[in-house]
N, C-alpha and C positions, 0 to 999 in steps of 0.2 A: 440719163446717159448710161448705157451698158458698159461694164468693164469686162474685157475678154482676156482669158489666159489660154494659150494654145500650145499643145505639145504634140509633136509629130514623130513617128518612126517611119523611116524611109530607107530601109536597108540595114545591113549588119553593122555599119559604121555610123549610123545616124539613128540612135534609139532614144525615144522620149526626150527629144530636143525642144527647148522652148522657142516659140516663134511669135513674132508680132504679126498682126493682120497685114501689115505692109510687106512683110517678107514672103507671104504666100503668093504663089503664081496666080495671076488674074485668069478668069475663065476665058476660054478660046472659042472661036466660031467653028472649030473642027469637030467638036463633039456636042451632043445634046446636053442640056442641063438637067440634072437630077435634083428635084426639090425635096429637101428633108424638112418636113413640117413638125414642129414640136408643139404638143397640145397638153398644157398643164391641167386641164379639166379631166383628161382621160387618165385614170390612176389604176395601178396594179399593186404588186407586192411591196411591202416595206422591207428594206434590206438589213441583214445582219452584217454582211461584208465579204471580205476576200482574204485568202490566206493560203497556208500549206500546213505541213505536219512536222513536228519535232519527233521524228522517229528516233530510236536509240542511236542509229548511225549518224543522223543529222545533228543530234544534240551532242554526241561525242566529238564530232569534228569541230563544231562551233565552240564548245565549252573547253575542250582539252587541246586541240591542235592549234587553233588560233591563239595568238597572244592577247593580252588584255586590251591593248589599244585597237587591234583589228576587230576583236569581238565587240567592243563598245561601239565602234563605227558601224559595223554590220547591223547590230541590233537597232541602232538609231535609224539606219537607212531602211530597215524592214518595217519598223513599228511606229516610229515617231510621225504623227500626221503632218508636222511642219517641216522637219528636217529630212524626213524619209517619205515612204509611200503609204504609211498608215495602215498596214495589214491589221485586220480586226477579227479574224476567225482562225482558230488553231484546232485542228482535229488530230488527236494523238492516239496511237495504238495503246490498248490496255494489255501490256505485256509485249512479247516479241512479235514482230512482223517478219517479212522477208528481209527488211532493212534493219538488222540488229546484229550485234557482234556475237551473240549467243542466243540459244533458245531458253526463254524464261517466262514464267507467269508470276503472280503475286502469292502463289501458294504451291510451290514445288515440293514434292514429297518423294522419298524412296519408293521403289516399285512395291506394289501391293499394300501400301499404306493409304489411309484415308484421314480426313480431318473435317468431319461434318460440322464442327463448331467453329471452323476457320481460326483456330488458336494460333496457327503459324502464318496467318495472312500478314504480308508486309509489302509496302511500296518502297522499301529501302533502295532498290535498284534505281528508281526514278529520282531519288533524292540526290544522286551524284551529279547528274548532268541536266536531266529534263526539267525538274522542278525549279532549279535556279534560273534557267533560261525563261521559263514561263513567268516567273515572278518579275524578272527584268522586263519582259515584254509588256506585262500588265502595268508596270510602273510607267513605261513609256507611252502606253496607250490604254488608259483605264476602261475604254469601251470594248476591249477584247472579250470575245465569247469563246469558251473552251468546249470542244466536243471530244468524245472518246468512243473508240470502237475496239472490241477484242478480235484478234485473228483466231483465237482458240481459248476455250476454257482450260484450266489446269488439266494435265494429262490424266490424273486419277479420276476425274469426273467423266471420262469419255470411253466409248466402246473400243478405241484403239489403244487406250492406256498411255497415250503420248499426245503431245501438242500437235503432232503431224497426223493428219487423217482422222477418220472416225466422226462420230456424232456425240452429242451430249446425252448421257444416260438419263432416262426419264426420272429415275429415283433421285437424281441430283438437281432437278429443276429448282427446288426450294433453296438449296445451299448455293447454287449459282446466282440466284436472285440476291441472296445475302452478300455474295462476293461483289456485286455491283454497288450495293449500299456501302460496304466497307471501303471500296475505292473512292466513292464520292465523298464520304466523310473524311477519309485520309487526306484527300486533296484540299478539302475545305479547311482542314487544320493548318494547311500551309498558305491560307489566304487565297485559294484558287477554286472558286465555285465552278462546278461542271454544268454548263448550260444545256447540253443535250448528249444523249448516248444512242448508239444503235446496239441491238443485242448481238449482232454478228457481222463482221466484214465479209462481203462477197460470199453469202451463205450457200450459193449454188456451185462454188468452185472449191474443190478439195485438192490442193497441190500435194505432190508426193515428196517435195524437198524443202518445204518450210511450213510454219504453223498455219493451220486452216481447220475448218470444221463445217461439215454439212449441217444445215438447219433448214429443213423444208418449210414451206409457208404455214402448213398446219401446225408444225412443231413451234414455229416462231409465234404464231397466234396464241397457242396454249401457254407458252412461256411468259409472254407479255401479259395476257389477260388474267391468268390464274396465279402467277408467281411474282413477276417483276413489278408490275404496277401496284398490286396490293402491298408489296414490301416497301415500295416508295411511299405509299400513303401512310403506312404504319410508322415510318420513320420521318414523316413530314418533309420528304424530299420532293422538290418541285422541278427537278431536272426533266427536260423533255425526252420522250421516247420516240425515236424515228425508226421506222421499219425498213427492211430490205437492204439498203446500202450496197447495191450492185448495179449492173449495166441496164441501159435503156431497152435492151432486146427482150426483157421478160417482165412487161408490165402486169402480167397475170399474177405474179408473186405479190407485189404490194396490194393489188386489188383484193386478193384473197385475204391477206392479213387485215386490211381495213374493213372488209366485210365481217370477219370473224372476231376482231378485237377493236372495233371502231372507237369506242369511248376511251380506251386505254392508250391509243396511239395519237401522237401529236402531228406526225407528218411522215414524209418519205424521203430517204436519202438515195442519191443516184451517182453512178460512175459512167465514164464515157467510152469504155473499151468494147462496146458492142451496141448496135441499134442507133437511133437518132433522137435528138433532144425533144422532139414533139411528143415522145412518150410521157414526158413530165406533164405536159398539158392534158393529155388523154386521161391520166389518172386524176389530175387536179379537177378536171371537168366532172368526173364521177364523184369526187369528194372535195368540193371547193373549200370546205372549212379546214382542211388539213394542209400543213405547211409543206413547201417544196424546198429541198436543199440539194446542192451538188457538193459531194464530200470528197471525191477523189478523181483526179485526172493527171496522169504523168505524161510528160514528153520523153523522148528518148531516141535512140539510134535507129529505130524503125522508120522515123521521119528525119533522116540525118541532116540534110543541108538546111541552111538558115531559112530560106524563103518559105518552103512548105511548112517548116516547123513553127515559125512565128505566125504565119497565116493561120495555121490550125488552132493555135491558142486564141487568137483574136476572133476568128470566125465562130469557133465553137463557144467561146465565152459569151459573145453577143447572143447567140441562139439559146444558150442555157438561161440567160437572164430574160430573154423575150418569152421563154417558156416557164415563167413564174418562180424561178429559183430565188430564194432569199440569200443564198451564199454561193460563192464560186471558190472552191478550195482545190489547189493543186496538191502534189504528193510531197516528196522529200524536200525539206527546207534547204538541205545541203547534202551533196555527195562528193566523193573524192575523185581522183584522176582515173580510177578504175570503175567508176559508177557504183561505188560501195561505201562502206563495208556492207557485206551481206552475211546471212547466217551460214555457218559451216555446211558445206555440201550444196550450196545454192547453184554454183556454176557461174557462167558469165552474165553479168548484169548489163542491161542496155538502157536503164532509166537515166533521166537527167534531173538534177536538182535545181532549186531556185538560184543557188550559188554553188560554185565548185571550190572545194578546199583541197588543195594539193597537199597530200600528207608528206611528200618528200621535200618540197620547197616551202611549204606553209603559205603559198601564194593563194590569194582570194580572188575569184573571178565571178562577176555577176553574169548570169546566163540570160538568154533571150526571155525566159519565163519571168524573170524579175521585171524586165521592162514591159512585157505584155501585161502582167498584173498591175503595173504602175498606171497604165492607161485606164484601168477601172478603179483601183483602190485610192489613188491620190485625191480624187475629187468627189467620188461617190462615198459619202460618209455613212456610218451606221445610222439607221432610222430614215435614210433617204427613201423616197417612194418612187417607184418606176412610173414614168408618165409616157403618154403616147408619142411615138415618133415614126415617121415614114421609113420603111426599110425595103430594099430591093435585093434581088439576087446579086446584082453587080455592086451596089453600094449598101452595105449593111449598117444598121444603126441601132443604138439603144440609148435611152435618155432617163435621167433621174432628177428629182427636185429634193434638195437637202432641207433640213429643218429651218435653216436661216433664209430660205427662199432662193438660194443660188441653184443653178442648173448645170449639170454635167451631161455632155453628149459625146458618146464614143462612136466613132465612124471607122469603117474598114472598107477599102476599095478591093473587092474580091474578083475584079475582072483583070484581063490581061492588058488593058489600056488605060491611059489617064482619063479620069472622070471630072466633069464639071459639076460642082455642087453649089446649090444655094441653100443656106440654112435659114429657116424662118421660125420665129417664135410668135405664136398667136397671130399668124398671117403677116407679121412685120419682118422684113429682111434683116438678118443679123450679120451675115457674112457670106461672101461669094468667093470661090477659089477653085483651083485645080488640085486634085488629089491623085498622085501617081499610082500606077498599078501596084497592088499588094502592099500598100502602105496604110498606116493607121493614124488616126488623129483623135485627140480629146480636146473638146472646146468647153471651157468653164466660163459660165456667164454669171456675173454678179450685177444685180440691179442697183 
């Protein structure tokens, strides 16, 4: 006898709500039936999980603005697999990103000074808010994997002399490789192993108003192959190296890095701000032994109203996972009522966090991203394997088998009308129901 747990999102006021099979609308004769077949024998990637980022801004809001009771409840709802939604991947900036209260690295120096031996290297900034939250998250969910990405090298290593703009000077490739080693060892000393890094966030985008750094594919290949990986080997560091960390519209970049630094690269990291998810599969097909990760996607006011915004996370999340990704990571864990804080001079922010922390009222609000992530993360546990599932343009699906044999199926009705769905497992009917237009459902099957 199968035991079913069903959660449905059917509009702004009905998010991730528990339903019994009897509460679902029966299929009607007005619409054809879409059969979603689940095939346990058809297997794909093994999952690391789902999550977001403790940017400086997010960590500050959660650790300093919320009171202890609010913070405790929020952390439980984010990371506890039983009491919350069990987020299991955290990808953090190494130094300041656009979402930080100030521009900083782990080795800031006065102008015209250098520190080739990194004697002034320090992660003291992170020890204030970020590290305590990471330690709490790992305590709530020991399966959490930590990723890290720099928006920029320290300014003194760059052609611009600043964390804004410029490229890494070739003379500083060795010391920058050592900078990564120092970061990984410093975090390890706090009981926080770094699972994976990328050499550069969004290496083809150089913003003029917040930290960034151009790193062309040939430069990234050389840095990884001749400096970063050898430094990891020398220091017995097994942290994975993921290349690229940018949008789907330039698959030529990771293809170049994988060609030039194949053995030293563990996989490719992707963002959703350009192109289509099938780029992940195109690169995976060329290099099937390399991992696929989705490391950043933010929602925001550019898709303002609820329906398209929620639909975008569900639709895109399903397609990211159907295109071999082992992770699905959104952006800021928390932002305030002004979509900030942001670095000085940033201007108007339009991004949305997983939660909203109002700095004036100290009120905590769970955004649509929290509930969209819940559809994936609550029942798809780390080490789950993606299995075969029928998927259509109008009814999208993705399915996973957990290590205990349970199965999670995520469904999204991407059409403008109610759909009839019959869910089958190994040709046996499990559930028949109506799914309203633009609504999502997770079906958790325990045998």
